[in-house]
C-alpha positions in Angstrom: 1.1 9.7 -126.3 0.9 8.7 -129.5 4.3 6.3 -129.3 6.3 5.0 -126.3 9.9 4.0 -126.0 10.4 1.0 -123.1 14.1 0.4 -122.8 14.9 -2.7 -120.7 12.2 -4.7 -122.0 14.2 -8.4 -121.3 14.1 -7.4 -117.8 12.1 -8.3 -114.7 9.8 -4.9 -114.5 10.1 -4.9 -118.5 9.1 -8.3 -119.0 5.9 -7.9 -116.9 5.4 -4.4 -118.1 5.0 -6.0 -122.1 2.1 -7.6 -120.4 0.2 -4.8 -119.0 1.2 -1.7 -120.9 -0.1 -2.2 -124.5 -3.8 -2.0 -122.6 -2.9 1.6 -122.1 -0.7 2.8 -124.6 -1.2 1.1 -128.4 2.1 2.2 -130.3 4.8 0.8 -128.1 8.5 0.2 -129.3 10.1 -2.2 -127.0 14.1 -2.1 -126.6 17.0 -4.2 -125.0 20.3 -5.0 -126.0 19.1 -8.3 -127.5 16.2 -9.7 -129.4 13.4 -10.9 -126.8 12.2 -14.8 -127.6 8.9 -14.3 -126.9 7.7 -11.5 -128.9 4.5 -11.0 -130.3 3.9 -11.2 -134.1 2.5 -7.3 -133.5 5.4 -6.7 -131.6 7.8 -3.4 -132.7 11.4 -4.4 -131.0 14.7 -2.6 -131.8 17.9 -3.9 -130.2 20.5 -1.6 -129.0 23.5 -1.2 -126.5 22.7 1.8 -124.3 26.3 2.6 -124.2 26.5 3.3 -127.9 24.9 6.8 -128.8 24.4 5.9 -132.3 22.5 2.9 -131.4 20.4 4.8 -128.7 19.4 7.6 -131.4 18.0 5.1 -133.9 15.6 3.5 -131.0 14.5 7.2 -130.1 13.4 8.5 -133.3 9.8 9.3 -133.4 8.6 8.4 -129.9 6.9 11.3 -127.7 7.8 9.7 -124.3 10.5 7.4 -123.0 10.2 4.8 -120.0 13.7 4.1 -119.3 14.0 0.6 -117.5 17.7 -0.5 -119.1 20.7 -0.9 -117.9 22.5 -3.2 -115.2 19.6 -3.7 -112.5 21.9 -4.8 -109.6 25.5 -4.0 -107.4 28.0 -5.1 -110.3 31.9 -4.2 -111.0 32.2 -0.4 -111.4 33.2 -0.7 -115.2 30.1 -2.5 -115.8 27.4 0.0 -114.1 29.8 2.8 -115.5 29.0 1.4 -119.5 25.1 0.5 -118.8 23.8 3.2 -116.2 26.4 6.2 -116.4 27.4 6.4 -120.1 24.0 4.5 -121.0 21.7 6.8 -118.8 23.5 10.2 -120.7 23.0 8.8 -123.9 19.5 8.3 -123.7 18.7 11.8 -122.0 21.0 13.2 -124.8 19.4 11.4 -128.0 16.1 11.9 -126.2 16.5 15.9 -126.0 18.4 15.5 -129.7 15.0 13.8 -131.0 12.7 16.2 -129.1 11.4 13.5 -127.1 8.9 15.3 -124.7 8.8 13.0 -121.4 11.0 10.6 -119.8 10.0 8.3 -117.1 13.4 7.0 -115.6 13.4 4.2 -113.2 15.6 5.0 -110.5 15.8 2.8 -107.2 15.4 2.8 -103.3 19.2 2.3 -103.2 19.8 6.0 -104.6 18.8 6.2 -101.0 19.4 3.2 -99.2 21.7 4.5 -96.1 18.9 6.2 -94.4 18.1 4.1 -91.3 15.3 2.1 -91.1 13.5 3.9 -88.4 13.7 7.4 -90.3 11.1 8.7 -92.9 12.2 10.3 -95.3 10.4 12.4 -98.6 11.8 12.7 -102.0 13.7 16.3 -100.9 16.6 14.6 -99.0 20.1 14.2 -100.2 20.9 11.0 -101.8 22.6 8.2 -99.7 23.4 5.5 -102.0 24.2 2.1 -100.6 26.2 0.7 -104.0 27.8 1.8 -106.9 24.7 0.8 -108.3 22.5 2.9 -106.1 25.3 5.8 -107.3 24.1 5.1 -110.8 20.9 5.7 -110.0 21.4 9.1 -108.0 23.5 10.0 -111.2 20.4 9.2 -113.3 18.2 11.6 -110.7 20.7 14.2 -111.2 21.0 13.9 -115.0 17.1 14.1 -115.1 16.9 17.3 -113.2 19.6 18.7 -115.8 17.8 17.9 -118.8 14.7 18.9 -117.2 15.5 22.3 -116.4 18.2 23.4 -118.5 16.3 21.9 -121.9 12.7 21.3 -121.1 12.6 17.8 -121.3 9.7 16.4 -118.7 11.6 13.7 -116.6 10.1 11.9 -114.0 12.1 9.7 -111.7 10.5 6.5 -110.0 12.8 5.6 -107.0 11.4 1.9 -107.2 11.2 -0.2 -104.2 10.7 -3.9 -104.8 8.5 -4.9 -107.8 6.4 -8.2 -107.7 3.5 -10.0 -106.7 4.2 -10.1 -103.4 6.3 -8.8 -100.7 8.8 -11.9 -100.0 10.5 -10.8 -96.4 10.2 -7.9 -93.9 12.1 -5.1 -95.5 10.0 -5.9 -98.8 7.1 -5.6 -96.7 8.2 -1.5 -96.6 8.8 -1.4 -100.2 6.7 -3.5 -102.1 5.5 -2.5 -105.7 2.4 -4.0 -107.2 3.0 -4.0 -111.1 -0.4 -2.5 -111.6 0.5 0.7 -109.2 3.6 0.8 -111.3 1.7 1.7 -114.6 -0.2 4.1 -112.8 3.2 5.9 -112.0 4.3 5.6 -115.3 1.0 7.2 -116.7 1.7 10.2 -114.2 4.7 10.6 -115.6 3.9 10.2 -119.0 0.4 12.2 -119.2 0.3 14.6 -116.4 0.3 18.1 -117.7 1.9 19.5 -114.6 5.0 17.7 -115.0 8.5 19.2 -115.3 10.8 17.4 -112.9 9.7 15.3 -109.8 10.8 12.4 -108.0 8.2 10.0 -106.7 8.6 6.7 -104.8 7.5 3.8 -106.5 5.9 1.7 -103.6 2.1 0.6 -103.2 0.5 1.6 -100.1 2.4 -0.2 -97.2 1.4 0.3 -93.7 5.2 -0.5 -92.7 6.5 2.1 -95.4 9.7 4.1 -94.6 8.7 6.9 -97.3 6.5 9.7 -97.4 5.0 9.4 -101.0 2.9 12.7 -100.9 4.4 14.0 -103.6 3.0 11.5 -106.1 0.0 11.7 -104.2 0.1 15.4 -105.0 -0.2 14.4 -109.2 -2.8 12.0 -108.1 -1.1 8.8 -107.2 -3.8 6.0 -105.4 -1.8 2.9 -105.1 -4.2 -0.4 -105.1 -1.6 -2.9 -103.4 -1.3 -3.1 -99.8 2.0 -5.4 -98.3 -0.1 -5.8 -95.0 -2.3 -8.5 -96.9 0.9 -10.4 -97.4 2.4 -10.2 -93.8 2.2 -13.8 -93.1 3.7 -15.2 -95.7 7.1 -12.3 -95.7 7.5 -13.1 -92.2 8.0 -16.8 -92.3 10.3 -16.3 -95.1 12.0 -13.6 -93.3 12.3 -16.3 -90.3 14.2 -18.2 -92.5 16.6 -15.7 -93.7 20.4 -15.2 -91.9 21.4 -12.6 -89.3 22.3 -9.1 -91.0 23.1 -6.6 -88.4 24.1 -3.7 -91.1 21.6 -5.0 -93.4 18.8 -4.9 -90.9 19.6 -1.6 -89.4 18.9 0.5 -93.0 16.5 1.1 -95.8 18.7 -0.8 -98.7 19.3 -4.4 -96.7 21.7 -6.3 -98.1 23.1 -3.6 -100.6 24.3 -2.0 -97.8 26.0 -4.9 -95.5 27.9 -5.7 -98.7 31.3 -4.7 -98.6 30.6 -2.9 -95.5 33.7 -1.9 -93.4 32.9 1.2 -91.5 32.6 -0.2 -88.1 29.7 0.9 -86.0 30.2 4.7 -86.2 27.2 4.7 -88.7 
């Protein structure tokens, strides 16, 4: 990749990647809805509201690959999710297609499949079961990526991100933890592997308690270095301080499932 674009540069993942990706890609354009305060003198930055197609067309011009982290990163009102994650995602893929971008790595989420029970191990070929409006938007993004891959030849990788950070913070995150350096490895596969057309990977480290079969990512050479088991004692100590959540503790999406839940015990 001669030049890549990273959207959502101000977010939690984007901020960490601004420290990690320059060691891999020398020519990176960063973007978010507003300018960052901590840009380096050599950092290229372009502000853009993803809901504005004309603005998105400007930020994708001249790049070969895109890491699309931008959007609303938690649950929220439908109008907010719709503009940032539905309209914004469509604009990103459409602008990328028009500009002749070769590859897109889309930041999906475990919340696209959050309503699978924790006692069920799932692969990437399961039907989506979003646990929130946010999860719906990520399922939409995966479907949109498939459309642009199969209809227009864009090479698309969707990463169902677990929990990105330096350590898992509770019992649930022992299963879904993602070490930042492992995220970089997955991004590189999406941007560089010659056999990628459309793929979904779980963005998760090598966790003993994982609920996900990530053999599809391993098929493309993914070798995660993080192991959540090393943090078990601290994670379980933190878990003991959390309130009881019978619904959230049943499903992989955790509190995203129990929030607004009123389906009774039938599920």
